[in-house]
ModelCIF file with pLDDT and N, C-alpha, C, O atoms, coordinates in Angstrom:
data_MODEL
#
_entry.id   MODEL 
#
_entity.id                         1 
_entity.type                       polymer 
_entity.pdbx_number_of_molecules   1 
#
_entity_poly.entity_id                      1 
_entity_poly.type                           'polypeptide(L)' 
_entity_poly.nstd_linkage                   no 
_entity_poly.nstd_monomer                   no 
_entity_poly.pdbx_seq_one_letter_code       MSDWYCLGSADDYRDGKPHAVRAFDTDLVAFSDRAGVIHLLDSRCPHMGADLS 
_entity_poly.pdbx_seq_one_letter_code_can   MSDWYCLGSADDYRDGKPHAVRAFDTDLVAFSDRAGVIHLLDSRCPHMGADLS 
_entity_poly.pdbx_strand_id                 A 
#
loop_
_entity_poly_seq.entity_id 
_entity_poly_seq.num 
_entity_poly_seq.mon_id 
_entity_poly_seq.hetero 
1 1  MET n 
1 2  SER n 
1 3  ASP n 
1 4  TRP n 
1 5  TYR n 
1 6  CYS n 
1 7  LEU n 
1 8  GLY n 
1 9  SER n 
1 10 ALA n 
1 11 ASP n 
1 12 ASP n 
1 13 TYR n 
1 14 ARG n 
1 15 ASP n 
1 16 GLY n 
1 17 LYS n 
1 18 PRO n 
1 19 HIS n 
1 20 ALA n 
1 21 VAL n 
1 22 ARG n 
1 23 ALA n 
1 24 PHE n 
1 25 ASP n 
1 26 THR n 
1 27 ASP n 
1 28 LEU n 
1 29 VAL n 
1 30 ALA n 
1 31 PHE n 
1 32 SER n 
1 33 ASP n 
1 34 ARG n 
1 35 ALA n 
1 36 GLY n 
1 37 VAL n 
1 38 ILE n 
1 39 HIS n 
1 40 LEU n 
1 41 LEU n 
1 42 ASP n 
1 43 SER n 
1 44 ARG n 
1 45 CYS n 
1 46 PRO n 
1 47 HIS n 
1 48 MET n 
1 49 GLY n 
1 50 ALA n 
1 51 ASP n 
1 52 LEU n 
1 53 SER n 
#
_struct_asym.id          A 
_struct_asym.entity_id   1 
#
loop_
_ma_qa_metric.id 
_ma_qa_metric.mode 
_ma_qa_metric.name 
_ma_qa_metric.software_group_id 
_ma_qa_metric.type 
1 global pLDDT . pLDDT 
2 local  pLDDT . pLDDT 
#
_ma_qa_metric_global.metric_id      1 
_ma_qa_metric_global.metric_value   89.17 
_ma_qa_metric_global.model_id       1 
_ma_qa_metric_global.ordinal_id     1 
#
loop_
_ma_qa_metric_local.label_asym_id 
_ma_qa_metric_local.label_comp_id 
_ma_qa_metric_local.label_seq_id 
_ma_qa_metric_local.metric_id 
_ma_qa_metric_local.metric_value 
_ma_qa_metric_local.model_id 
_ma_qa_metric_local.ordinal_id 
A MET 1  2 54.00 1 1  
A SER 2  2 64.00 1 2  
A ASP 3  2 75.00 1 3  
A TRP 4  2 81.00 1 4  
A TYR 5  2 82.00 1 5  
A CYS 6  2 86.00 1 6  
A LEU 7  2 86.00 1 7  
A GLY 8  2 88.00 1 8  
A SER 9  2 92.00 1 9  
A ALA 10 2 91.00 1 10 
A ASP 11 2 92.00 1 11 
A ASP 12 2 91.00 1 12 
A TYR 13 2 91.00 1 13 
A ARG 14 2 93.00 1 14 
A ASP 15 2 92.00 1 15 
A GLY 16 2 88.00 1 16 
A LYS 17 2 94.00 1 17 
A PRO 18 2 95.00 1 18 
A HIS 19 2 95.00 1 19 
A ALA 20 2 95.00 1 20 
A VAL 21 2 93.00 1 21 
A ARG 22 2 93.00 1 22 
A ALA 23 2 90.00 1 23 
A PHE 24 2 86.00 1 24 
A ASP 25 2 92.00 1 25 
A THR 26 2 92.00 1 26 
A ASP 27 2 94.00 1 27 
A LEU 28 2 94.00 1 28 
A VAL 29 2 95.00 1 29 
A ALA 30 2 94.00 1 30 
A PHE 31 2 94.00 1 31 
A SER 32 2 94.00 1 32 
A ASP 33 2 94.00 1 33 
A ARG 34 2 92.00 1 34 
A ALA 35 2 94.00 1 35 
A GLY 36 2 92.00 1 36 
A VAL 37 2 92.00 1 37 
A ILE 38 2 92.00 1 38 
A HIS 39 2 92.00 1 39 
A LEU 40 2 91.00 1 40 
A LEU 41 2 91.00 1 41 
A ASP 42 2 93.00 1 42 
A SER 43 2 92.00 1 43 
A ARG 44 2 91.00 1 44 
A CYS 45 2 88.00 1 45 
A PRO 46 2 86.00 1 46 
A HIS 47 2 89.00 1 47 
A MET 48 2 90.00 1 48 
A GLY 49 2 87.00 1 49 
A ALA 50 2 88.00 1 50 
A ASP 51 2 86.00 1 51 
A LEU 52 2 86.00 1 52 
A SER 53 2 84.00 1 53 
#
loop_
_atom_site.group_PDB 
_atom_site.id 
_atom_site.type_symbol 
_atom_site.label_atom_id 
_atom_site.label_alt_id 
_atom_site.label_comp_id 
_atom_site.label_asym_id 
_atom_site.label_entity_id 
_atom_site.label_seq_id 
_atom_site.pdbx_PDB_ins_code 
_atom_site.Cartn_x 
_atom_site.Cartn_y 
_atom_site.Cartn_z 
_atom_site.occupancy 
_atom_site.B_iso_or_equiv 
_atom_site.pdbx_formal_charge 
_atom_site.auth_seq_id 
_atom_site.auth_comp_id 
_atom_site.auth_asym_id 
_atom_site.auth_atom_id 
_atom_site.pdbx_PDB_model_num 
ATOM 1   N N  . MET A 1 1  ? 14.426  1.492   -15.571 1.00 54.00 ? 1  MET A N  1 
ATOM 2   C CA . MET A 1 1  ? 13.326  0.712   -16.093 1.00 54.00 ? 1  MET A CA 1 
ATOM 3   C C  . MET A 1 1  ? 12.299  0.504   -14.977 1.00 54.00 ? 1  MET A C  1 
ATOM 4   O O  . MET A 1 1  ? 12.654  0.166   -13.848 1.00 54.00 ? 1  MET A O  1 
ATOM 5   N N  . SER A 1 2  ? 11.039  0.710   -15.306 1.00 64.00 ? 2  SER A N  1 
ATOM 6   C CA . SER A 1 2  ? 9.947   0.538   -14.342 1.00 64.00 ? 2  SER A CA 1 
ATOM 7   C C  . SER A 1 2  ? 8.981   -0.524  -14.830 1.00 64.00 ? 2  SER A C  1 
ATOM 8   O O  . SER A 1 2  ? 8.761   -0.691  -16.030 1.00 64.00 ? 2  SER A O  1 
ATOM 9   N N  . ASP A 1 3  ? 8.423   -1.222  -13.890 1.00 75.00 ? 3  ASP A N  1 
ATOM 10  C CA . ASP A 1 3  ? 7.372   -2.190  -14.192 1.00 75.00 ? 3  ASP A CA 1 
ATOM 11  C C  . ASP A 1 3  ? 6.119   -1.761  -13.458 1.00 75.00 ? 3  ASP A C  1 
ATOM 12  O O  . ASP A 1 3  ? 6.195   -1.172  -12.380 1.00 75.00 ? 3  ASP A O  1 
ATOM 13  N N  . TRP A 1 4  ? 4.957   -2.058  -14.045 1.00 81.00 ? 4  TRP A N  1 
ATOM 14  C CA . TRP A 1 4  ? 3.676   -1.723  -13.452 1.00 81.00 ? 4  TRP A CA 1 
ATOM 15  C C  . TRP A 1 4  ? 2.884   -2.995  -13.252 1.00 81.00 ? 4  TRP A C  1 
ATOM 16  O O  . TRP A 1 4  ? 2.889   -3.878  -14.109 1.00 81.00 ? 4  TRP A O  1 
ATOM 17  N N  . TYR A 1 5  ? 2.200   -3.093  -12.119 1.00 82.00 ? 5  TYR A N  1 
ATOM 18  C CA . TYR A 1 5  ? 1.378   -4.250  -11.805 1.00 82.00 ? 5  TYR A CA 1 
ATOM 19  C C  . TYR A 1 5  ? 0.037   -3.761  -11.265 1.00 82.00 ? 5  TYR A C  1 
ATOM 20  O O  . TYR A 1 5  ? -0.009  -2.836  -10.454 1.00 82.00 ? 5  TYR A O  1 
ATOM 21  N N  . CYS A 1 6  ? -1.022  -4.365  -11.704 1.00 86.00 ? 6  CYS A N  1 
ATOM 22  C CA . CYS A 1 6  ? -2.358  -4.011  -11.225 1.00 86.00 ? 6  CYS A CA 1 
ATOM 23  C C  . CYS A 1 6  ? -2.617  -4.725  -9.896  1.00 86.00 ? 6  CYS A C  1 
ATOM 24  O O  . CYS A 1 6  ? -2.533  -5.950  -9.811  1.00 86.00 ? 6  CYS A O  1 
ATOM 25  N N  . LEU A 1 7  ? -2.931  -3.947  -8.868  1.00 86.00 ? 7  LEU A N  1 
ATOM 26  C CA . LEU A 1 7  ? -3.237  -4.506  -7.551  1.00 86.00 ? 7  LEU A CA 1 
ATOM 27  C C  . LEU A 1 7  ? -4.688  -4.251  -7.173  1.00 86.00 ? 7  LEU A C  1 
ATOM 28  O O  . LEU A 1 7  ? -5.075  -4.450  -6.021  1.00 86.00 ? 7  LEU A O  1 
ATOM 29  N N  . GLY A 1 8  ? -5.489  -3.813  -8.135  1.00 88.00 ? 8  GLY A N  1 
ATOM 30  C CA . GLY A 1 8  ? -6.900  -3.555  -7.888  1.00 88.00 ? 8  GLY A CA 1 
ATOM 31  C C  . GLY A 1 8  ? -7.290  -2.191  -8.405  1.00 88.00 ? 8  GLY A C  1 
ATOM 32  O O  . GLY A 1 8  ? -6.476  -1.468  -8.979  1.00 88.00 ? 8  GLY A O  1 
ATOM 33  N N  . SER A 1 9  ? -8.534  -1.855  -8.197  1.00 92.00 ? 9  SER A N  1 
ATOM 34  C CA . SER A 1 9  ? -9.063  -0.561  -8.612  1.00 92.00 ? 9  SER A CA 1 
ATOM 35  C C  . SER A 1 9  ? -8.542  0.536   -7.682  1.00 92.00 ? 9  SER A C  1 
ATOM 36  O O  . SER A 1 9  ? -8.525  0.360   -6.464  1.00 92.00 ? 9  SER A O  1 
ATOM 37  N N  . ALA A 1 10 ? -8.124  1.649   -8.243  1.00 91.00 ? 10 ALA A N  1 
ATOM 38  C CA . ALA A 1 10 ? -7.617  2.763   -7.435  1.00 91.00 ? 10 ALA A CA 1 
ATOM 39  C C  . ALA A 1 10 ? -8.658  3.239   -6.430  1.00 91.00 ? 10 ALA A C  1 
ATOM 40  O O  . ALA A 1 10 ? -8.306  3.624   -5.315  1.00 91.00 ? 10 ALA A O  1 
ATOM 41  N N  . ASP A 1 11 ? -9.918  3.220   -6.804  1.00 92.00 ? 11 ASP A N  1 
ATOM 42  C CA . ASP A 1 11 ? -10.979 3.673   -5.905  1.00 92.00 ? 11 ASP A CA 1 
ATOM 43  C C  . ASP A 1 11 ? -11.070 2.825   -4.638  1.00 92.00 ? 11 ASP A C  1 
ATOM 44  O O  . ASP A 1 11 ? -11.533 3.306   -3.604  1.00 92.00 ? 11 ASP A O  1 
ATOM 45  N N  . ASP A 1 12 ? -10.635 1.573   -4.710  1.00 91.00 ? 12 ASP A N  1 
ATOM 46  C CA . ASP A 1 12 ? -10.651 0.703   -3.532  1.00 91.00 ? 12 ASP A CA 1 
ATOM 47  C C  . ASP A 1 12 ? -9.713  1.201   -2.438  1.00 91.00 ? 12 ASP A C  1 
ATOM 48  O O  . ASP A 1 12 ? -9.905  0.868   -1.268  1.00 91.00 ? 12 ASP A O  1 
ATOM 49  N N  . TYR A 1 13 ? -8.710  1.987   -2.794  1.00 91.00 ? 13 TYR A N  1 
ATOM 50  C CA . TYR A 1 13 ? -7.707  2.458   -1.842  1.00 91.00 ? 13 TYR A CA 1 
ATOM 51  C C  . TYR A 1 13 ? -7.946  3.899   -1.398  1.00 91.00 ? 13 TYR A C  1 
ATOM 52  O O  . TYR A 1 13 ? -7.163  4.438   -0.615  1.00 91.00 ? 13 TYR A O  1 
ATOM 53  N N  . ARG A 1 14 ? -9.007  4.527   -1.882  1.00 93.00 ? 14 ARG A N  1 
ATOM 54  C CA . ARG A 1 14 ? -9.262  5.938   -1.575  1.00 93.00 ? 14 ARG A CA 1 
ATOM 55  C C  . ARG A 1 14 ? -10.348 6.120   -0.518  1.00 93.00 ? 14 ARG A C  1 
ATOM 56  O O  . ARG A 1 14 ? -11.136 7.062   -0.599  1.00 93.00 ? 14 ARG A O  1 
ATOM 57  N N  . ASP A 1 15 ? -10.396 5.243   0.456   1.00 92.00 ? 15 ASP A N  1 
ATOM 58  C CA . ASP A 1 15 ? -11.413 5.346   1.499   1.00 92.00 ? 15 ASP A CA 1 
ATOM 59  C C  . ASP A 1 15 ? -10.848 5.863   2.823   1.00 92.00 ? 15 ASP A C  1 
ATOM 60  O O  . ASP A 1 15 ? -11.533 5.840   3.845   1.00 92.00 ? 15 ASP A O  1 
ATOM 61  N N  . GLY A 1 16 ? -9.596  6.329   2.802   1.00 88.00 ? 16 GLY A N  1 
ATOM 62  C CA . GLY A 1 16 ? -8.997  6.893   4.011   1.00 88.00 ? 16 GLY A CA 1 
ATOM 63  C C  . GLY A 1 16 ? -8.411  5.875   4.971   1.00 88.00 ? 16 GLY A C  1 
ATOM 64  O O  . GLY A 1 16 ? -7.991  6.234   6.071   1.00 88.00 ? 16 GLY A O  1 
ATOM 65  N N  . LYS A 1 17 ? -8.374  4.613   4.572   1.00 94.00 ? 17 LYS A N  1 
ATOM 66  C CA . LYS A 1 17 ? -7.857  3.553   5.432   1.00 94.00 ? 17 LYS A CA 1 
ATOM 67  C C  . LYS A 1 17 ? -6.629  2.901   4.792   1.00 94.00 ? 17 LYS A C  1 
ATOM 68  O O  . LYS A 1 17 ? -6.498  2.904   3.568   1.00 94.00 ? 17 LYS A O  1 
ATOM 69  N N  . PRO A 1 18 ? -5.729  2.341   5.609   1.00 95.00 ? 18 PRO A N  1 
ATOM 70  C CA . PRO A 1 18 ? -4.633  1.540   5.057   1.00 95.00 ? 18 PRO A CA 1 
ATOM 71  C C  . PRO A 1 18 ? -5.162  0.159   4.670   1.00 95.00 ? 18 PRO A C  1 
ATOM 72  O O  . PRO A 1 18 ? -6.052  -0.374  5.334   1.00 95.00 ? 18 PRO A O  1 
ATOM 73  N N  . HIS A 1 19 ? -4.621  -0.415  3.609   1.00 95.00 ? 19 HIS A N  1 
ATOM 74  C CA . HIS A 1 19 ? -5.066  -1.718  3.120   1.00 95.00 ? 19 HIS A CA 1 
ATOM 75  C C  . HIS A 1 19 ? -3.881  -2.672  3.025   1.00 95.00 ? 19 HIS A C  1 
ATOM 76  O O  . HIS A 1 19 ? -2.860  -2.349  2.418   1.00 95.00 ? 19 HIS A O  1 
ATOM 77  N N  . ALA A 1 20 ? -4.022  -3.830  3.618   1.00 95.00 ? 20 ALA A N  1 
ATOM 78  C CA . ALA A 1 20 ? -2.996  -4.864  3.519   1.00 95.00 ? 20 ALA A CA 1 
ATOM 79  C C  . ALA A 1 20 ? -3.028  -5.452  2.112   1.00 95.00 ? 20 ALA A C  1 
ATOM 80  O O  . ALA A 1 20 ? -4.091  -5.799  1.598   1.00 95.00 ? 20 ALA A O  1 
ATOM 81  N N  . VAL A 1 21 ? -1.863  -5.559  1.503   1.00 93.00 ? 21 VAL A N  1 
ATOM 82  C CA . VAL A 1 21 ? -1.730  -6.127  0.167   1.00 93.00 ? 21 VAL A CA 1 
ATOM 83  C C  . VAL A 1 21 ? -0.603  -7.153  0.217   1.00 93.00 ? 21 VAL A C  1 
ATOM 84  O O  . VAL A 1 21 ? 0.475   -6.869  0.738   1.00 93.00 ? 21 VAL A O  1 
ATOM 85  N N  . ARG A 1 22 ? -0.845  -8.319  -0.312  1.00 93.00 ? 22 ARG A N  1 
ATOM 86  C CA . ARG A 1 22 ? 0.206   -9.341  -0.423  1.00 93.00 ? 22 ARG A CA 1 
ATOM 87  C C  . ARG A 1 22 ? 0.550   -9.458  -1.895  1.00 93.00 ? 22 ARG A C  1 
ATOM 88  O O  . ARG A 1 22 ? -0.284  -9.896  -2.689  1.00 93.00 ? 22 ARG A O  1 
ATOM 89  N N  . ALA A 1 23 ? 1.761   -9.077  -2.276  1.00 90.00 ? 23 ALA A N  1 
ATOM 90  C CA . ALA A 1 23 ? 2.191   -9.133  -3.675  1.00 90.00 ? 23 ALA A CA 1 
ATOM 91  C C  . ALA A 1 23 ? 3.688   -9.394  -3.721  1.00 90.00 ? 23 ALA A C  1 
ATOM 92  O O  . ALA A 1 23 ? 4.447   -8.894  -2.890  1.00 90.00 ? 23 ALA A O  1 
ATOM 93  N N  . PHE A 1 24 ? 4.093   -10.174 -4.690  1.00 86.00 ? 24 PHE A N  1 
ATOM 94  C CA . PHE A 1 24 ? 5.523   -10.454 -4.906  1.00 86.00 ? 24 PHE A CA 1 
ATOM 95  C C  . PHE A 1 24 ? 6.163   -11.096 -3.679  1.00 86.00 ? 24 PHE A C  1 
ATOM 96  O O  . PHE A 1 24 ? 7.323   -10.831 -3.366  1.00 86.00 ? 24 PHE A O  1 
ATOM 97  N N  . ASP A 1 25 ? 5.399   -11.946 -2.983  1.00 92.00 ? 25 ASP A N  1 
ATOM 98  C CA . ASP A 1 25 ? 5.864   -12.598 -1.753  1.00 92.00 ? 25 ASP A CA 1 
ATOM 99  C C  . ASP A 1 25 ? 6.248   -11.599 -0.665  1.00 92.00 ? 25 ASP A C  1 
ATOM 100 O O  . ASP A 1 25 ? 7.121   -11.866 0.161   1.00 92.00 ? 25 ASP A O  1 
ATOM 101 N N  . THR A 1 26 ? 5.584   -10.447 -0.677  1.00 92.00 ? 26 THR A N  1 
ATOM 102 C CA . THR A 1 26 ? 5.889   -9.390  0.281   1.00 92.00 ? 26 THR A CA 1 
ATOM 103 C C  . THR A 1 26 ? 4.590   -8.828  0.840   1.00 92.00 ? 26 THR A C  1 
ATOM 104 O O  . THR A 1 26 ? 3.611   -8.669  0.110   1.00 92.00 ? 26 THR A O  1 
ATOM 105 N N  . ASP A 1 27 ? 4.580   -8.526  2.140   1.00 94.00 ? 27 ASP A N  1 
ATOM 106 C CA . ASP A 1 27 ? 3.440   -7.857  2.755   1.00 94.00 ? 27 ASP A CA 1 
ATOM 107 C C  . ASP A 1 27 ? 3.615   -6.350  2.574   1.00 94.00 ? 27 ASP A C  1 
ATOM 108 O O  . ASP A 1 27 ? 4.634   -5.779  2.962   1.00 94.00 ? 27 ASP A O  1 
ATOM 109 N N  . LEU A 1 28 ? 2.605   -5.721  1.979   1.00 94.00 ? 28 LEU A N  1 
ATOM 110 C CA . LEU A 1 28 ? 2.643   -4.298  1.685   1.00 94.00 ? 28 LEU A CA 1 
ATOM 111 C C  . LEU A 1 28 ? 1.426   -3.614  2.283   1.00 94.00 ? 28 LEU A C  1 
ATOM 112 O O  . LEU A 1 28 ? 0.467   -4.272  2.685   1.00 94.00 ? 28 LEU A O  1 
ATOM 113 N N  . VAL A 1 29 ? 1.472   -2.277  2.338   1.00 95.00 ? 29 VAL A N  1 
ATOM 114 C CA . VAL A 1 29 ? 0.310   -1.491  2.745   1.00 95.00 ? 29 VAL A CA 1 
ATOM 115 C C  . VAL A 1 29 ? 0.079   -0.432  1.665   1.00 95.00 ? 29 VAL A C  1 
ATOM 116 O O  . VAL A 1 29 ? 1.010   0.251   1.239   1.00 95.00 ? 29 VAL A O  1 
ATOM 117 N N  . ALA A 1 30 ? -1.172  -0.311  1.232   1.00 94.00 ? 30 ALA A N  1 
ATOM 118 C CA . ALA A 1 30 ? -1.560  0.689   0.242   1.00 94.00 ? 30 ALA A CA 1 
ATOM 119 C C  . ALA A 1 30 ? -2.501  1.683   0.899   1.00 94.00 ? 30 ALA A C  1 
ATOM 120 O O  . ALA A 1 30 ? -3.376  1.304   1.678   1.00 94.00 ? 30 ALA A O  1 
ATOM 121 N N  . PHE A 1 31 ? -2.315  2.964   0.580   1.00 94.00 ? 31 PHE A N  1 
ATOM 122 C CA . PHE A 1 31 ? -3.178  4.007   1.130   1.00 94.00 ? 31 PHE A CA 1 
ATOM 123 C C  . PHE A 1 31 ? -3.123  5.214   0.202   1.00 94.00 ? 31 PHE A C  1 
ATOM 124 O O  . PHE A 1 31 ? -2.207  5.343   -0.609  1.00 94.00 ? 31 PHE A O  1 
ATOM 125 N N  . SER A 1 32 ? -4.100  6.085   0.327   1.00 94.00 ? 32 SER A N  1 
ATOM 126 C CA . SER A 1 32 ? -4.077  7.318   -0.464  1.00 94.00 ? 32 SER A CA 1 
ATOM 127 C C  . SER A 1 32 ? -3.867  8.503   0.464   1.00 94.00 ? 32 SER A C  1 
ATOM 128 O O  . SER A 1 32 ? -4.281  8.486   1.623   1.00 94.00 ? 32 SER A O  1 
ATOM 129 N N  . ASP A 1 33 ? -3.218  9.529   -0.067  1.00 94.00 ? 33 ASP A N  1 
ATOM 130 C CA . ASP A 1 33 ? -3.022  10.749  0.710   1.00 94.00 ? 33 ASP A CA 1 
ATOM 131 C C  . ASP A 1 33 ? -4.207  11.687  0.477   1.00 94.00 ? 33 ASP A C  1 
ATOM 132 O O  . ASP A 1 33 ? -5.155  11.328  -0.222  1.00 94.00 ? 33 ASP A O  1 
ATOM 133 N N  . ARG A 1 34 ? -4.158  12.856  1.046   1.00 92.00 ? 34 ARG A N  1 
ATOM 134 C CA . ARG A 1 34 ? -5.281  13.807  0.935   1.00 92.00 ? 34 ARG A CA 1 
ATOM 135 C C  . ARG A 1 34 ? -5.546  14.236  -0.496  1.00 92.00 ? 34 ARG A C  1 
ATOM 136 O O  . ARG A 1 34 ? -6.670  14.615  -0.828  1.00 92.00 ? 34 ARG A O  1 
ATOM 137 N N  . ALA A 1 35 ? -4.538  14.184  -1.341  1.00 94.00 ? 35 ALA A N  1 
ATOM 138 C CA . ALA A 1 35 ? -4.707  14.555  -2.747  1.00 94.00 ? 35 ALA A CA 1 
ATOM 139 C C  . ALA A 1 35 ? -5.236  13.387  -3.584  1.00 94.00 ? 35 ALA A C  1 
ATOM 140 O O  . ALA A 1 35 ? -5.508  13.552  -4.773  1.00 94.00 ? 35 ALA A O  1 
ATOM 141 N N  . GLY A 1 36 ? -5.383  12.205  -2.967  1.00 92.00 ? 36 GLY A N  1 
ATOM 142 C CA . GLY A 1 36 ? -5.884  11.043  -3.690  1.00 92.00 ? 36 GLY A CA 1 
ATOM 143 C C  . GLY A 1 36 ? -4.808  10.214  -4.359  1.00 92.00 ? 36 GLY A C  1 
ATOM 144 O O  . GLY A 1 36 ? -5.117  9.265   -5.080  1.00 92.00 ? 36 GLY A O  1 
ATOM 145 N N  . VAL A 1 37 ? -3.538  10.562  -4.131  1.00 92.00 ? 37 VAL A N  1 
ATOM 146 C CA . VAL A 1 37 ? -2.427  9.805   -4.706  1.00 92.00 ? 37 VAL A CA 1 
ATOM 147 C C  . VAL A 1 37 ? -2.240  8.537   -3.882  1.00 92.00 ? 37 VAL A C  1 
ATOM 148 O O  . VAL A 1 37 ? -2.171  8.591   -2.654  1.00 92.00 ? 37 VAL A O  1 
ATOM 149 N N  . ILE A 1 38 ? -2.159  7.412   -4.552  1.00 92.00 ? 38 ILE A N  1 
ATOM 150 C CA . ILE A 1 38 ? -2.018  6.134   -3.858  1.00 92.00 ? 38 ILE A CA 1 
ATOM 151 C C  . ILE A 1 38 ? -0.540  5.807   -3.669  1.00 92.00 ? 38 ILE A C  1 
ATOM 152 O O  . ILE A 1 38 ? 0.272   5.958   -4.582  1.00 92.00 ? 38 ILE A O  1 
ATOM 153 N N  . HIS A 1 39 ? -0.219  5.357   -2.460  1.00 92.00 ? 39 HIS A N  1 
ATOM 154 C CA . HIS A 1 39 ? 1.150   4.994   -2.108  1.00 92.00 ? 39 HIS A CA 1 
ATOM 155 C C  . HIS A 1 39 ? 1.187   3.530   -1.693  1.00 92.00 ? 39 HIS A C  1 
ATOM 156 O O  . HIS A 1 39 ? 0.204   3.000   -1.175  1.00 92.00 ? 39 HIS A O  1 
ATOM 157 N N  . LEU A 1 40 ? 2.310   2.887   -1.920  1.00 91.00 ? 40 LEU A N  1 
ATOM 158 C CA . LEU A 1 40 ? 2.500   1.482   -1.582  1.00 91.00 ? 40 LEU A CA 1 
ATOM 159 C C  . LEU A 1 40 ? 3.839   1.356   -0.867  1.00 91.00 ? 40 LEU A C  1 
ATOM 160 O O  . LEU A 1 40 ? 4.885   1.715   -1.408  1.00 91.00 ? 40 LEU A O  1 
ATOM 161 N N  . LEU A 1 41 ? 3.788   0.840   0.361   1.00 91.00 ? 41 LEU A N  1 
ATOM 162 C CA . LEU A 1 41 ? 4.989   0.704   1.189   1.00 91.00 ? 41 LEU A CA 1 
ATOM 163 C C  . LEU A 1 41 ? 5.087   -0.701  1.762   1.00 91.00 ? 41 LEU A C  1 
ATOM 164 O O  . LEU A 1 41 ? 4.112   -1.452  1.770   1.00 91.00 ? 41 LEU A O  1 
ATOM 165 N N  . ASP A 1 42 ? 6.271   -1.043  2.238   1.00 93.00 ? 42 ASP A N  1 
ATOM 166 C CA . ASP A 1 42 ? 6.428   -2.272  3.016   1.00 93.00 ? 42 ASP A CA 1 
ATOM 167 C C  . ASP A 1 42 ? 5.522   -2.144  4.232   1.00 93.00 ? 42 ASP A C  1 
ATOM 168 O O  . ASP A 1 42 ? 5.464   -1.077  4.842   1.00 93.00 ? 42 ASP A O  1 
ATOM 169 N N  . SER A 1 43 ? 4.825   -3.190  4.591   1.00 92.00 ? 43 SER A N  1 
ATOM 170 C CA . SER A 1 43 ? 3.863   -3.089  5.685   1.00 92.00 ? 43 SER A CA 1 
ATOM 171 C C  . SER A 1 43 ? 4.509   -3.082  7.063   1.00 92.00 ? 43 SER A C  1 
ATOM 172 O O  . SER A 1 43 ? 3.826   -2.813  8.051   1.00 92.00 ? 43 SER A O  1 
ATOM 173 N N  . ARG A 1 44 ? 5.781   -3.365  7.157   1.00 91.00 ? 44 ARG A N  1 
ATOM 174 C CA . ARG A 1 44 ? 6.463   -3.369  8.453   1.00 91.00 ? 44 ARG A CA 1 
ATOM 175 C C  . ARG A 1 44 ? 7.205   -2.061  8.678   1.00 91.00 ? 44 ARG A C  1 
ATOM 176 O O  . ARG A 1 44 ? 7.998   -1.633  7.839   1.00 91.00 ? 44 ARG A O  1 
ATOM 177 N N  . CYS A 1 45 ? 6.944   -1.438  9.806   1.00 88.00 ? 45 CYS A N  1 
ATOM 178 C CA . CYS A 1 45 ? 7.659   -0.227  10.189  1.00 88.00 ? 45 CYS A CA 1 
ATOM 179 C C  . CYS A 1 45 ? 9.135   -0.576  10.395  1.00 88.00 ? 45 CYS A C  1 
ATOM 180 O O  . CYS A 1 45 ? 9.439   -1.509  11.139  1.00 88.00 ? 45 CYS A O  1 
ATOM 181 N N  . PRO A 1 46 ? 10.052  0.142   9.761   1.00 86.00 ? 46 PRO A N  1 
ATOM 182 C CA . PRO A 1 46 ? 11.473  -0.184  9.912   1.00 86.00 ? 46 PRO A CA 1 
ATOM 183 C C  . PRO A 1 46 ? 12.014  0.125   11.308  1.00 86.00 ? 46 PRO A C  1 
ATOM 184 O O  . PRO A 1 46 ? 13.062  -0.397  11.687  1.00 86.00 ? 46 PRO A O  1 
ATOM 185 N N  . HIS A 1 47 ? 11.320  0.962   12.075  1.00 89.00 ? 47 HIS A N  1 
ATOM 186 C CA . HIS A 1 47 ? 11.812  1.356   13.392  1.00 89.00 ? 47 HIS A CA 1 
ATOM 187 C C  . HIS A 1 47 ? 11.334  0.429   14.494  1.00 89.00 ? 47 HIS A C  1 
ATOM 188 O O  . HIS A 1 47 ? 12.115  0.009   15.349  1.00 89.00 ? 47 HIS A O  1 
ATOM 189 N N  . MET A 1 48 ? 10.037  0.112   14.470  1.00 90.00 ? 48 MET A N  1 
ATOM 190 C CA . MET A 1 48 ? 9.459   -0.671  15.560  1.00 90.00 ? 48 MET A CA 1 
ATOM 191 C C  . MET A 1 48 ? 8.977   -2.056  15.124  1.00 90.00 ? 48 MET A C  1 
ATOM 192 O O  . MET A 1 48 ? 8.662   -2.896  15.966  1.00 90.00 ? 48 MET A O  1 
ATOM 193 N N  . GLY A 1 49 ? 8.917   -2.296  13.809  1.00 87.00 ? 49 GLY A N  1 
ATOM 194 C CA . GLY A 1 49 ? 8.473   -3.596  13.321  1.00 87.00 ? 49 GLY A CA 1 
ATOM 195 C C  . GLY A 1 49 ? 6.973   -3.784  13.328  1.00 87.00 ? 49 GLY A C  1 
ATOM 196 O O  . GLY A 1 49 ? 6.488   -4.886  13.074  1.00 87.00 ? 49 GLY A O  1 
ATOM 197 N N  . ALA A 1 50 ? 6.221   -2.717  13.617  1.00 88.00 ? 50 ALA A N  1 
ATOM 198 C CA . ALA A 1 50 ? 4.762   -2.800  13.662  1.00 88.00 ? 50 ALA A CA 1 
ATOM 199 C C  . ALA A 1 50 ? 4.188   -2.977  12.258  1.00 88.00 ? 50 ALA A C  1 
ATOM 200 O O  . ALA A 1 50 ? 4.772   -2.530  11.271  1.00 88.00 ? 50 ALA A O  1 
ATOM 201 N N  . ASP A 1 51 ? 3.043   -3.633  12.189  1.00 86.00 ? 51 ASP A N  1 
ATOM 202 C CA . ASP A 1 51 ? 2.331   -3.807  10.921  1.00 86.00 ? 51 ASP A CA 1 
ATOM 203 C C  . ASP A 1 51 ? 1.556   -2.521  10.638  1.00 86.00 ? 51 ASP A C  1 
ATOM 204 O O  . ASP A 1 51 ? 0.663   -2.162  11.405  1.00 86.00 ? 51 ASP A O  1 
ATOM 205 N N  . LEU A 1 52 ? 1.881   -1.829  9.559   1.00 86.00 ? 52 LEU A N  1 
ATOM 206 C CA . LEU A 1 52 ? 1.254   -0.563  9.234   1.00 86.00 ? 52 LEU A CA 1 
ATOM 207 C C  . LEU A 1 52 ? -0.126  -0.705  8.577   1.00 86.00 ? 52 LEU A C  1 
ATOM 208 O O  . LEU A 1 52 ? -0.856  0.274   8.426   1.00 86.00 ? 52 LEU A O  1 
ATOM 209 N N  . SER A 1 53 ? -0.464  -1.925  8.195   1.00 84.00 ? 53 SER A N  1 
ATOM 210 C CA . SER A 1 53 ? -1.762  -2.113  7.540   1.00 84.00 ? 53 SER A CA 1 
ATOM 211 C C  . SER A 1 53 ? -2.852  -2.294  8.570   1.00 84.00 ? 53 SER A C  1 
ATOM 212 O O  . SER A 1 53 ? -4.018  -2.466  8.212   1.00 84.00 ? 53 SER A O  1 
#
């Protein structure tokens, strides 16, 4: 089962930059790849703990 949540306009994330997103009491980072596909990850690097946003 999947749930979908609107976090803004897709075009807002297609500027080549990472974007900090706070949702579901979690810090996330949203970005698009070269094909324009938007990805959403935990904003903390699991290896070094750096903020990816």
